[in-house]
N, C-alpha and C positions, 0 to 999 in steps of 0.2 A: 504494500500500500504506500502511495506517495504521500509526502508531507502535507500537500495542499488538501488532498481528500481526507486525511486523518484530521486536519484542523477543522474542516467543514463538519465532519461527523461529531467531533467534540462540541462544537458550537451548537449543533442541532440538538444534541443530548442535553446540553445545559439549558437551552431555551425551553425544551420540553418539560424539564423539571422546574422551570420558572426560577432559575438561580441566576445570581449575578456572578461575574468572574471572581469576585472576592469570596463568594460562598463556596465556589469550587476550590479556591486556593486554601480556604480554611479546612475544608473537608479533606483535601489531599496533603495538607501540611506543606504547602509550597508557597512561593511568592505569587501575588496576583499577576505580576509581569510575566511569569512563566506560563500562566494560563493564556495570557494574551498572545505570547509568542507562538504557542502551539496552535491556537485558533487562526493565526495569520499564516499558517503553513511554514513556520520556521522551526520545526521540531529539531533540526540539525544543530540548533544553537543550545539545546537543552541536553542534560544528562539523561541516559536511558531510564534510570530509576525514577526521575521526575516525570517523564512522559507516562510511564506505567502507572504511577500514583494518580496522576490526573485522570487518565482513562478509567481506572478502577473506581475512583471516587464518583464517577458518572454512571457506574453500574456496568461498564463494559470490560472487555479484556482484550489483550493485544498479543498476537502471535508474530514471531520474527522468522523470516525465511531468508537464508543466505543464498544469493545467486551469483554465479560466475560464468560468463560466456555462455549464456543460455542454459542448455542442459549439460554442459561440461562438468558441473560440480557432481551431479549424480554419477556420471561415468568415472570421475576421479575416485569417489568413494567406493564404487563397485570394483574399480581396479585394485584398490588396496585390499579389499576383502578377497578378491580372486587371487592376489599374490600370496596372501596368508593361507588360503585354501590349498593352493598348489604346493606350497612349501610343506604343509602338514601331510598332504597326500603322498608326497615323495618319501616322507619319513616311513610311511607304512610299507614302502617297497622293501624294507629290511625285515619285514615280518610277514612271510608268505602265508602264515596260517590265518591271517585276518582278511576278511572281505570288507571293503569299504564302499559305501554308496553315498554320493554327494547330493545335497539339496533334496531331501526327502520330505515332500509335503504330506499333510494329513488333515482330515476332517472327520473327527470322531465325536459323536454325541454333542454336536454343536460347538466343539472346540477345534480351532484351526491353527495351523502354524507350519513352520518349515524347520526340520532338523538339519543343521549345516552338514554334518557327516554322521552317518549311522554305520557303525562297524560291528562285524559279527565274527566270533571265534567259535567255530563248529565243535572242536574237540572238547571244550569246556562249556559250550552253550552259553557263552557270555556275550551280552549285548552292551555296546559302548556308545553312549550319546555324547557327541562332541559339539560344543558350542564355540564358535569363533567370534572374537570381539576385537575389532580394530580400534574401537574407542569405548571406554567405560563411561557411560553417562549417568545412569541411575542404577545403583547397586540393588535396590529393592526390586526394581522391575526385572533386572537380570535374574535374580534368584526366583522370583515368581514364575517367569517364563520358563526357566530351566526345570523347575519342579513340575510344571505341566508336561513338558516334553519327556521327562523321566517317567512320569506316571503313565503316559500314553504310549511310551516306546514299545512295551510288550505287544500291544494291539497292532502297532505299525509293523512290528517284526513278523507277526502272524500272517500278514498279507503276503509276505515273502517266503513263507514256509519255515520260518525260524521260530523255535519254541525255547525262549531263554530261561535258564535257571537263575541267572543273576543279571542285573542291569547296573552298569557303571556310568559315571559321569565325569567328563573332563572339559573344563572351561579353559580355552587357550586365548590369552590376551596378548596382543601385539605389544612388544616392549617399547617403552617410551616414558619420558618424564611425567607427562600428564596422567597416563594410565597408572603409573606407579604411585603417584600421589593420591589418586582416587582410591586405589586398592588399600594403601597404607592407612587412609583415614577411616576405613571400615575393616581393619585387619582382624579384630577380634571376632566379628560376625562371620567374616569369610573363612577364617581358620576353623571355626566351629562347623560351618557348612561343608567345607572342603578340606578335611584333615590330612589327606594323603600328601606326603612330601613330593614336590615336583621332581626331585632327583631320583625318585623310585619309579618314574614312568617307564623307562626303558626296560627295567627288570620285570615290571608288571605286564607290559605288552608281550614280552617273551614268554611269560608264564602267568596268565591272568587268573590268579587264585585269590579269593578273599575280596573284601570290600574295596572299592576304589572310587573316591570322590576327590577330585583334584582341581585346583585352579593354579595355573602356572603361566609365566611370561614366556613369550616366544620371540627371541631376539633375531630370528632368521626369517622375517616376514617377506623378504624380497627375493627368496629363491636360491639360497646357497645349497650346496649338496646335502644329502641326507646325513652323511657322517658328521658334518659340523653341527647340524641341527640337533642331533642327539645330545650334544654337550651343552646346549644353550637353553634347555628347559629349566626354569627356576621356580622354586616354591614361593608362596606368599609368606613373607616374614612376619613374625609376631612383633608388634610394637614394643619397644622398651618402655617400662614404666619409670616415671621420674622419681628420683630419690627424695624422700621426704626430708 
């Protein structure tokens, strides 16, 4: 939405409520001049939080969309995900006992979604649900979505003739400063949900026995060889507690 249209909408909402600009300013805890700037189509002169407060004070909400060269942004994000997907898939080349299926969609009892990678180990009848994340945005949403996929995975497997004895989960996060900060800020919660040490991944894939719930960083998201990627899976570290 452009600034002029946003300003017109805010003005219309204010008039509908029979408010003065000073009333909006008081409700939003901003200066009256800020309300005037927004209504005049000069939102670029204001901080984002000020714009949000004004819009919300009028009973509206605002969604931000980042655009870059038309549709190129979506292709850029998809390219990052595809690169991570390819790197992980190559890793499984070292484990011939596993069958992997990418992008498995499902619609079961009104619940829909896509499992990034569904892996099957016939000898132990182990099903592995792999979630790939190039960016960690909402940890709660991640855990909720993954729980749904884990819960429905046996039904998805049955459509392929697989009857699992165990369902394992592996969240693979592209390594990076922002993702590490996000994970570290929720370290206690994530360690409880995904207790398996990332350094144990290779051993477990070679012999998938016992419970496996892991979240680890993947520092090889741009496609180096399988050998190097085996050495770069890292666990989520527990935050150190401050000394009293």
